[in-house]
C-alpha positions as CSV (number, residue, x, y, z in Angstrom):
1,M,1.0,4.2,-85.2
2,R,0.2,5.7,-81.7
3,H,1.0,8.8,-82.5
4,R,-0.6,11.4,-79.2
5,V,-1.8,9.3,-77.5
6,S,-1.6,8.8,-74.1
7,G,-2.1,6.7,-71.1
8,R,-1.4,3.5,-70.7
9,K,-3.4,0.3,-70.5
10,L,-1.6,-1.5,-68.0
11,D,-3.9,-4.9,-69.2
12,R,-7.6,-4.2,-68.0
13,P,-11.0,-2.7,-69.4
14,T,-11.4,0.8,-69.4
15,E,-13.7,0.7,-66.1
16,H,-11.1,-1.7,-64.1
17,R,-8.4,0.8,-65.2
18,L,-10.6,3.7,-63.8
19,A,-11.1,2.9,-60.6
20,L,-7.0,1.3,-60.2
21,Y,-7.1,4.7,-60.2
22,R,-9.6,6.5,-58.5
23,N,-8.8,4.0,-55.7
24,Q,-4.7,4.6,-56.1
25,V,-5.3,8.7,-56.1
26,A,-7.1,9.1,-52.8
27,E,-3.9,5.6,-51.3
28,L,-2.1,8.7,-52.1
29,I,-3.7,11.2,-50.6
30,D,-5.0,9.4,-48.0
31,H,-1.2,8.1,-46.7
32,E,1.4,10.5,-48.4
33,K,2.7,7.7,-49.8
34,I,2.2,4.1,-51.9
35,V,4.2,1.2,-52.8
36,T,3.2,0.4,-56.4
37,T,5.1,-1.0,-60.0
38,V,6.6,2.1,-61.9
39,A,3.7,2.3,-65.0
40,K,1.5,2.5,-62.3
41,A,3.0,5.5,-60.5
42,K,3.6,7.0,-63.5
43,E,-0.1,7.5,-64.1
44,V,-1.7,8.4,-61.1
45,K,1.4,11.5,-60.6
46,S,-0.4,12.5,-63.2
47,L,-4.0,12.4,-61.9
48,T,-2.3,13.2,-59.0
49,E,-1.6,16.4,-59.6
50,R,-4.6,17.5,-61.3
51,V,-6.6,16.7,-58.4
52,I,-4.0,18.8,-56.8
53,T,-4.4,21.5,-58.9
54,L,-7.9,21.2,-59.1
55,G,-8.0,22.0,-55.7
56,K,-6.1,25.2,-55.4
57,A,-8.2,26.2,-57.8
58,G,-11.0,26.3,-54.5
59,D,-14.3,26.3,-56.7
60,I,-17.5,25.2,-57.2
61,A,-16.8,22.9,-60.2
62,S,-13.5,22.5,-58.8
63,R,-15.2,20.9,-55.6
64,R,-17.6,18.6,-57.4
65,R,-14.7,18.4,-60.1
66,A,-12.8,16.2,-56.4
67,I,-15.4,14.7,-55.8
68,G,-17.1,13.1,-58.7
69,F,-13.2,11.9,-60.0
70,L,-12.4,10.1,-56.0
71,P,-14.0,7.6,-54.4
72,Q,-14.8,8.9,-51.0
73,E,-15.5,12.7,-49.5
74,K,-13.0,12.7,-47.1
75,T,-10.1,12.4,-49.2
76,A,-12.1,15.4,-51.3
77,K,-11.5,17.4,-48.2
78,K,-8.2,16.7,-47.5
79,V,-7.6,17.9,-50.7
80,F,-9.0,21.2,-50.8
81,D,-8.2,21.9,-47.3
82,D,-4.6,20.7,-46.2
83,L,-3.3,20.0,-49.5
84,A,-4.2,23.0,-51.4
85,R,-2.5,25.1,-48.1
86,R,0.1,23.2,-48.1
87,Y,1.3,23.5,-52.0
88,A,-0.4,27.1,-52.7
89,K,3.6,29.0,-53.7
90,R,4.0,25.5,-55.6
91,D,3.8,25.7,-59.5
92,G,3.1,22.4,-60.1
93,G,5.5,19.6,-58.6
94,Y,3.3,17.9,-55.8
95,V,4.7,13.8,-56.0
96,R,7.6,12.1,-55.7
97,L,8.7,8.8,-57.7
98,V,11.4,7.2,-56.0
99,R,12.6,3.8,-58.0
100,M,13.1,1.0,-55.2
101,G,14.3,-1.5,-57.8
102,T,12.1,-5.1,-58.3
103,R,9.8,-7.0,-56.5
104,R,10.5,-10.5,-55.7
105,G,8.1,-12.7,-57.1
106,D,7.1,-11.3,-60.4
107,A,10.6,-9.3,-60.8
108,A,8.3,-6.6,-61.6
109,E,9.5,-2.8,-61.8
110,M,8.4,-0.9,-58.1
111,A,8.5,2.6,-57.7
112,Q,7.1,4.4,-53.9
113,L,5.1,8.1,-55.0
114,E,4.6,10.3,-52.4
115,L,3.6,13.4,-52.0
116,V,6.4,16.2,-51.6
117,E,6.2,18.3,-48.0
C-alpha cells in the first residue's frame, strides 16, 4: 500500500532524481519555458512553485534555502529579484503545464512547462 506517499521515482536512484529535478527547475527559471515528459513536468512544476514562493518571502532564510536547492546562484538571484516582483500579487499557479502529444522515438507523452505572465 502506498497511502499518502507522494512523488515519482522515475526509475532513477535518489541522487540522480534529485539532481534532475534541481537542474530542470533551474532551466525553467532561466529560460522560462522547457519541454519534458509529463511525469517529470508534474514534479518540476510543484518544485518550481515552491522555489518562487521562497523568493516571494524574501528573507535570508528563504534565500539560503533557494541557493541550497538551485545549482547556480544567478538563478536564485533571478527568483528573488525578478520573479518575486512579477508574482507579488499572485497566490500560486506560477507555472503552466501544456501537453504536447507523444514523442516520436519512444511515444513518451511530452509537455511544455512555462512560467505564467
